[in-house]
Every structure is written in structure tokens, then in C-alpha cells.
C-alpha positions in Angstrom: -0.7 -12.2 4.6 -1.7 -9.0 3.2 -5.0 -7.5 3.7 -6.8 -8.7 0.7 -10.6 -8.8 0.2 -12.6 -11.7 1.1 -13.0 -12.0 -2.8 -9.3 -12.1 -3.1 -8.7 -14.4 -0.5 -11.6 -16.9 -2.1 -9.5 -16.5 -5.6 -6.2 -17.2 -3.6 -7.8 -20.6 -2.1 -9.1 -21.3 -5.5 -5.7 -21.1 -7.2 -4.3 -23.0 -4.2 -7.0 -26.0 -4.9 -6.2 -26.0 -8.7 -2.6 -26.2 -8.1 -3.1 -28.9 -5.4 -5.1 -31.0 -7.9 -2.3 -30.6 -10.5 0.5 -32.0 -8.3 -1.9 -34.8 -6.9 -2.5 -35.8 -10.6 1.1 -35.4 -11.8 2.3 -37.6 -9.1 0.0 -40.5 -10.0 -0.3 -41.8 -6.4 3.5 -41.2 -5.8 3.5 -39.4 -2.3 7.2 -38.8 -2.9 6.6 -37.2 -6.2 3.6 -35.2 -4.9 5.8 -33.9 -2.1 8.7 -33.0 -4.7 5.9 -31.2 -7.0 4.5 -29.3 -4.0 8.1 -28.2 -2.7 9.0 -27.2 -6.3 5.9 -24.9 -6.7 6.4 -23.8 -3.2 10.2 -23.0 -3.6 9.7 -21.1 -6.8 6.8 -18.9 -5.6 8.8 -18.1 -2.4 11.9 -17.2 -4.4 9.7 -15.0 -6.6 8.8 -13.1 -3.4 12.0 -13.2 -1.5 14.2 -12.2 -4.4 15.2 -9.4 -2.3 18.9 -9.3 -1.6 19.5 -6.7 -4.7 16.8 -4.5 -2.8 18.4 -5.0 0.4 21.9 -4.5 -0.6 20.9 -1.2 -2.4 19.1 0.1 0.5 22.2 -0.9 2.8 24.4 0.9 0.5 22.2 4.0 0.7 22.0 4.1 4.5 23.2 1.3 6.6 21.0 2.3 9.7 17.7 1.0 11.0 14.8 2.9 9.7 13.1 2.9 12.9 15.8 3.5 15.8 18.5 4.9 13.7 21.1 2.6 14.9 23.9 1.6 12.5 24.4 -1.8 11.2 27.5 -3.4 11.7 27.0 -5.6 8.8 24.1 -6.5 6.6 24.0 -10.1 8.0 20.8 -10.1 10.4 19.4 -6.9 8.8 15.6 -7.2 8.1 14.1 -6.1 4.8 10.5 -5.0 5.8 7.7 -4.4 3.3 5.9 -1.1 4.5 2.7 -2.3 2.5 2.1 -5.9 3.3 0.0 -6.0 -0.1 2.7 -4.7 -2.4 5.7 -6.9 -3.6 9.3 -6.5 -2.7 10.2 -3.2 -4.5 12.8 -0.6 -3.2 10.0 2.1 -2.6 8.0 -0.2 -0.4 10.9 -1.6 1.5 13.0 -0.2 4.5 15.7 -1.9 6.6 15.0 -2.6 10.3 17.3 -4.3 12.9 15.5 -7.4 14.5 14.8 -5.6 17.8 12.5 -3.1 15.8 11.2 -5.4 13.3 8.3 -7.0 15.7 7.3 -3.3 16.1 6.1 -2.7 12.6 3.9 -6.1 12.9 2.3 -4.7 16.0 1.8 -1.1 14.3 4.0 0.6 17.1 7.1 1.8 14.6 8.9 4.6 16.5 11.0 6.0 13.8 11.8 9.3 15.6 14.4 7.9 17.9 18.0 9.2 17.7 
């Protein structure tokens, strides 16, 4: 999760509580329906966040090398689309492609983009 303020996090929790109440109310006590509604909402929200295949392909077509170690990718399969700023959405200007080996470095703050 990004680095939102405490106020932003509380707003997020409030939204989640409202949505959860709505799924419980809509299911009328049917646990399978409640599961369905939860999964439905989750999948739509996740798709919106991860609808990034076009961005990934555009970046790959532009330069099919790891942003960190500069190794050339053999194919787009397994290439990680990484957001430079976790608080911003998946847009071309906020994303880079990295290999699986380099991706953890970004999350530890140890990106070494001057190799090779």
C-alpha cells in the first residue's frame, strides 16, 4: 500500500466498512452470496488497478531491457511492471519494466540502475 496519510488510511477503512456492510446486507445472510459479492467487488477494483497489459507492452516495445540491470528480456513473459511511486496509479510515466531478480530491490529501496 502507498504512503497515504493517517487521515487517508482512515477514509479508506471507512469506505471498506461501508462496502462490507453493503455486501452483507445484499446477501441477506447467504454466505455464498456474500462471498460472491465480496469477490465481485474485489475483482473489479483489482482489475482497475492492474489493467496494465497495454502499458507493459508499450514499455516493452520501446525498450525491452530491465530498468535496473539493463539486461535484455527474452520475452515479455515474467517481466514485472513496477510503479515508481506507489501512491500513483499505473500510468506509463510512473512505470518501468524490471526483471524478477531486480524487482525486490525497488521495494527495499536499493535500486541500482547504473549496471551495464
